[in-house]
N, C-alpha and C positions, 0 to 999 in steps of 0.2 A: 727676574721671575717676581709678577706682584704677589704680594700676601695671600690674595685669594685662591689663586692659581696654586702657591703653595698648600696651601690650606687643602683643596681640593685634592691636588695629589696625594697628600696621606692619609685623606678620609676614604678614600677610593681605592686606596692601596690595598692588596688582598692580604698582607701580611699586617696591616693594622689590627684588624679584629683580634687574630690571634695572639699577638702581643698584650692587647689588652685585656682579653680574657685570663692570660698568663700571670698579668699584675693582679687582675680580682683574683684570682685562686691561693696567691702567695698572699696578699692581704686578709682574706678570708682567714684563713687557718692562722696565722697571726695574731688577727683579733681573736680568734675562739681559743688563744692557750696566753691570753694576758690579761690584765685586769678588766679589758674593753669585752670580755667573754659575755657576761651578763647582760652588759647594756647593750650588745649586737641582738642577743637573744630576743631580750625585751622589743627592740625595735621591730625585729620583722613579726614580733608576735602583736604588734599593735593594732588593735581593730581600728580598720576604715572604713567610714559609712558614705555611700552613697547609693542615690537613689530618688526618683521620682515618682509620686501619685503613690499606687500599690506595688511597685516595684522598687522593693528597696535590699540593698545588701550592706553586711556587715561582718567584712571577714578581714583576718588579720593580713598583713602587708606581703607576707610571703605567698599567701594564694593569691593577691591580686598579681605577683610576680609571674605565677605558675599558669594562672587560667587565664589573665589575660594581657600581659604583655609578649607571652609565648605564642599568643594567638598569631601575633604580628610577625614573628619569627617564623610559623607555618605558613604564612600567607606569603613571604618573602620565598621559601622553598618551593611553592605552589605557583608561583610566578615565573620561577627560575625551569621547572619541572614543564611547565607550560611552553616556554619558550623553546626548549630544547624539543618537545614532541613536535610541535609545529614547524619549527623552520631549523634546527640545530641538529644536534648530534643524534638524537633519538627521532627523527624524522625518515631516516632510511635503516631500514629493517637489516641491511647488510654489516652496518657499521654498530648497531646496538646488542647483536647476537654476542660478540666474545664479551665485552662489562659486563653484560646482562649475566651471562653464565657464572663467570667470575665472582661476583657480588653475590651472585645465591651462593657458591662455595662458601664466600665469606661471610653468610649471615647463618649456613646451616653448621657449618664447620665449628664455630664458637658456640653456638647454642648446645651441640651434641658434648663437647666440653664440659660446659657450665652443668649439664644435665648428668654428666657422668660422677661430678662431685656432689650433688645435689639430690639426686634421683630418690634415696633412701627418705627425705623430710618432706612431706608435704608443705609445710611452711616456707620452705626456700624455694621449691620447685617452680612457683610463679615467675622468678625471676630470671628465667630461662633465657629472655629477649634482651638483657641489660649489655651484653658484652657484644650484639650483633650489628651496630651503625657506627659507621665511619665519621667522626668529627671533621667537615671540610675544611673550619676555619682552620684549626689546628694544623691539620696537614697540609695544607696551602703554606701555612707559617712555616712548619719545617723546609717544604722544598725551596721557599723562597731564603731560607738560612742558608743550605747547601748550593745554592745558585746553579752556577756553571757545572756542577759535578752530574746533573739530569738530563738525559736528551729529551727535546720538546715531545716526541711522540710517549714517552714514559708519564709526562705530566698530564699529557691528555688523557690516557689511558688509569691513570689515578681519578682525576675528576668524573671520567666516565662512571667508574665504578662508586664514586660518593652519590652522583645522582642517583644510581639506581638503589642505593644502599639507603638515601632519603625516603625514596619511594617504597621500598620494603618496610621502615620505621614508621610511615605513614601507615601502610596496610596492616602490619602487625597492632599496633596501637587501635587502629578502628576494629579490628577483629577480635583481639585477646582481652586489650584494657578498658572495655566499656563495661559499665553497670548494668543493672537490670533497666530495661528499654522499656519506655512510656508510651504506650501505642498513640495516645492522644496527641502528646507533645510531638511525636515524629509526623504528626499529620499537620501539625502546625509548622512543622520545619519543612515540609514537604512544599506547603504554600510561599514560606521565605523561596526556597529552591526554584520555586515557578517565577515569581520575582527577579529572581537573578538571571533566570535563561532569558525572560523577556528583555531585560535591558541590554543582554549581550545581542539580542536577536535584531532590537532596533538599533544598536551600535553606539549606545551611552557610554561615554567616556569619561562623565563627571564620577569622580569615586565617591564621592559625600552619598549618592544612591547606592551604591552599591553596599559602602559601609551602613547605609541604613538597616537592609536587608540582613546586610551579614550579624549587625547588633541583634537582631528578631531569632535569626538563626542560632546564632552563640545561646541567647537565653532558652532555647528550647532545647539544645544540646544538653545545657547545663543542668536544666532539670529533667531531661529526658532520659538519660542513661548514656550518653556519648560523650566524648570528653571535649571539650570545648574547643579546642586547637583543631580541630575536623573543619571548623567553621572558616577557619583561615584557608584551609585549603580548596574548600567548595567556591568561597568569593574569589580564590585564585584563577580557578578553572571557569569560572565564569566572565572574567574581566577580558576583554576584547583585545586581540595581539594585534588586528589590523583592522583598519577602518577606510571604507574607499575615500572620504573627502579629504582623510589625513594623510600628509608625506612621511610623516613619522609613527613608531609603534606606538599605540598607547600603553602597551603594557610594560616594555622597556622601559619607558618615561617614568611608569610609576614605580617600577623595581629600582629604580636609579634613584628617586626619591626616597624610597623607603629604607633603601641599602645603608645610610649612615646613621638612622634611627636605630637598627636591627644591629648592626656590627658596633656601633660605636658605644650605643647605650645600652641597649636590652638584653644583650649575649654577655656583655661584662657585669652588668646587674644580677642577671641570673645567675652567674658563675661565683657570685660574690656570694648571694645568698645560698648556694647549695653545697659548697665545698667546705664550711666552718667544719674541721675536723679537728675534735680537740684529743691531742697527740696525749694527754694525761691517762686515757684511758684505754692505749694502744698496748697492748701486752704481747706476748709470743702465740697466746691462744688465739688472739685479734688475726694474725698472719696468716696461722695455720687452719681457721676456721673455714669449713667449705663453701661457705658462701665468698670468701675473701679470695682462696684459691679459683673458684669456679670462674670468679670473674678476670682475675689475674692470667690465669692462663688461656681463657675464653679469647681475650682482648690480645694477648702478646703472641699464643703459639696458634689459635683457632682461627685467626684472619689470616697469618702468613700461610700457613697449612692451605686453608680453604683456598683461598684466592691463588696463590702459587701453583699449587697440584692441579686444578681445574684449567688454570692457564697452559702451563705446561704440556697436560694431555691434549687440548685442543691445537697447540703447537707440532705435536708429537703425531697427531691423525690427521694434519692438514686442514684443520678446519680455522685455524687462525695462523695470520703471518704478521710479523712486525718487519720493519724497517731494519736493515742491518746495521743501523746506529745504536739500536735498543737491543742489549746483550740479556742472557738470563740473570745475571746478578743486576742488572736496573730492575728487572721485572721483580725479583725479590724484594727488592727494596721497596718497590710500591707495594709489594704485597705486607711487608714489615711496616710502613706506615701507616697503613689502612687499617692498623690495631690502634689509632689513637681514637678513641670514644667518647670523648668527653662531656660534651653538650646533651646530646641525645641518650647516652648511656644514663646521666645522672635524672634525665626528665624520666627515663623509662623506669629507671629505681624507684624514683618516687610515686610512679603511677602503681608499680608490681608489689612494693612490699611496705610493712608497716615503720614507721618510724622507729620503732626500737632498731632495726635491722641497720639503719642507713650508715651508721659508723662502719660497719663491714663494707657497705657498697662502697662508701666514697674512697677508703681506703685502696681499694681493689681496683677502682676505676683510674684512681690518681699513679697506683704502680702499674697497671698495665699499659696506659696510656703512656706514661712516661718512660717505661722500658721500650714500648713501638717506637717512640719518637726517637729516643738514643740509639735505639739499634738500626733504623732505617737510615739515620742519617750517617751514621758509623759504615754500613753496607755501601749507600752511595759515595762516601769519601773513598774508600778502601776501590771501588771500582774506577773513581778520577784518576786514584794517583798510582794504582798498580795492576791494574787492568784494561785501560783505556787502549782503546786499539790506536797506534800511530796515523798522523793523518798521513794520506800520500803524497809523496814527494812530488810535484808539479813537472811535467815532461819537460825536458831543456830542448829546445830547437836545434839544429845546427847552425850557426852563423852562416849567412850567403858568400858564397866567394866574390871576391874583388875582382872584377874584370876591367 
């Protein structure tokens, strides 16, 4: 195998992003607890100046990660959602019903558990959405690690749930975590959207044109009270899936070009910038804080209860049917792994609650996601080693008589 082919195989492997994010998370926690702590803190709060003419920005590096780089993550998510809606899993209403209901259960139940811990506190209640989303990169990483212990249909079910989780997270951010909206800037944003629509109708595939209107949309959202990551989703929905004069899909080609940048660079950088947890401040009170407990139990218990219960009820009522190769324990394992809510949970945590609460948020996300990963992997291994149905023995035909 040539070096380039070997490198591409690693880059496009679904497990690579998860491994890099785990490494970035460990490195971030390590840096936060030794002599590099102040250096790293100063680095992320270094002011970076970018601008032309009257449009000038001077913001800390951490802001550029959250409000610029993560726009491209949401662009990738939007491209994947559009592909699934046009030609993939979400294009058939019969296929989307079961994972959609299961994902809804996996969003509502964690939110209710979080609220049960924090309903009495107005300052914490705004973080109800932190434990509601599944991190697809980490979930796929766990699936790859347990390998053959998972039936293919169970993997597809988890991926479908994660797709709806992403859609739910986008809607939650758009509806609940935007600031006071500026009507004037929304008017300019609508002009940028019209420009994107016209590019789509004229079947332009040059992404630089979409990037231009997307940048204008990003600026309007930044100053208009809508979170900037929504610009990535809008651009993704405008980019054409198919063009008559081209045999290939422009959207899939763009998604493939974008994937290494997002999975190998942007997500690990975000993980490194967001998970630096100083353990010196962690006490028994931090673990028993209602904010921490709400996130831990929301991710670890809320996800598995919400997804598995709704799926089980649909099976019992005859609304859902899985292949015989998928057992109830497989479905429970999928529901458990869905409690890994790393990237989106950290992102929503930064949007919903102030800096002074980030230690509890990070601890809750790390513990809840870690428990979900370990428990889900254990469930699949138990299923594989102790409850796996034996393969049917091949039928032995009698030997023909010799005449």
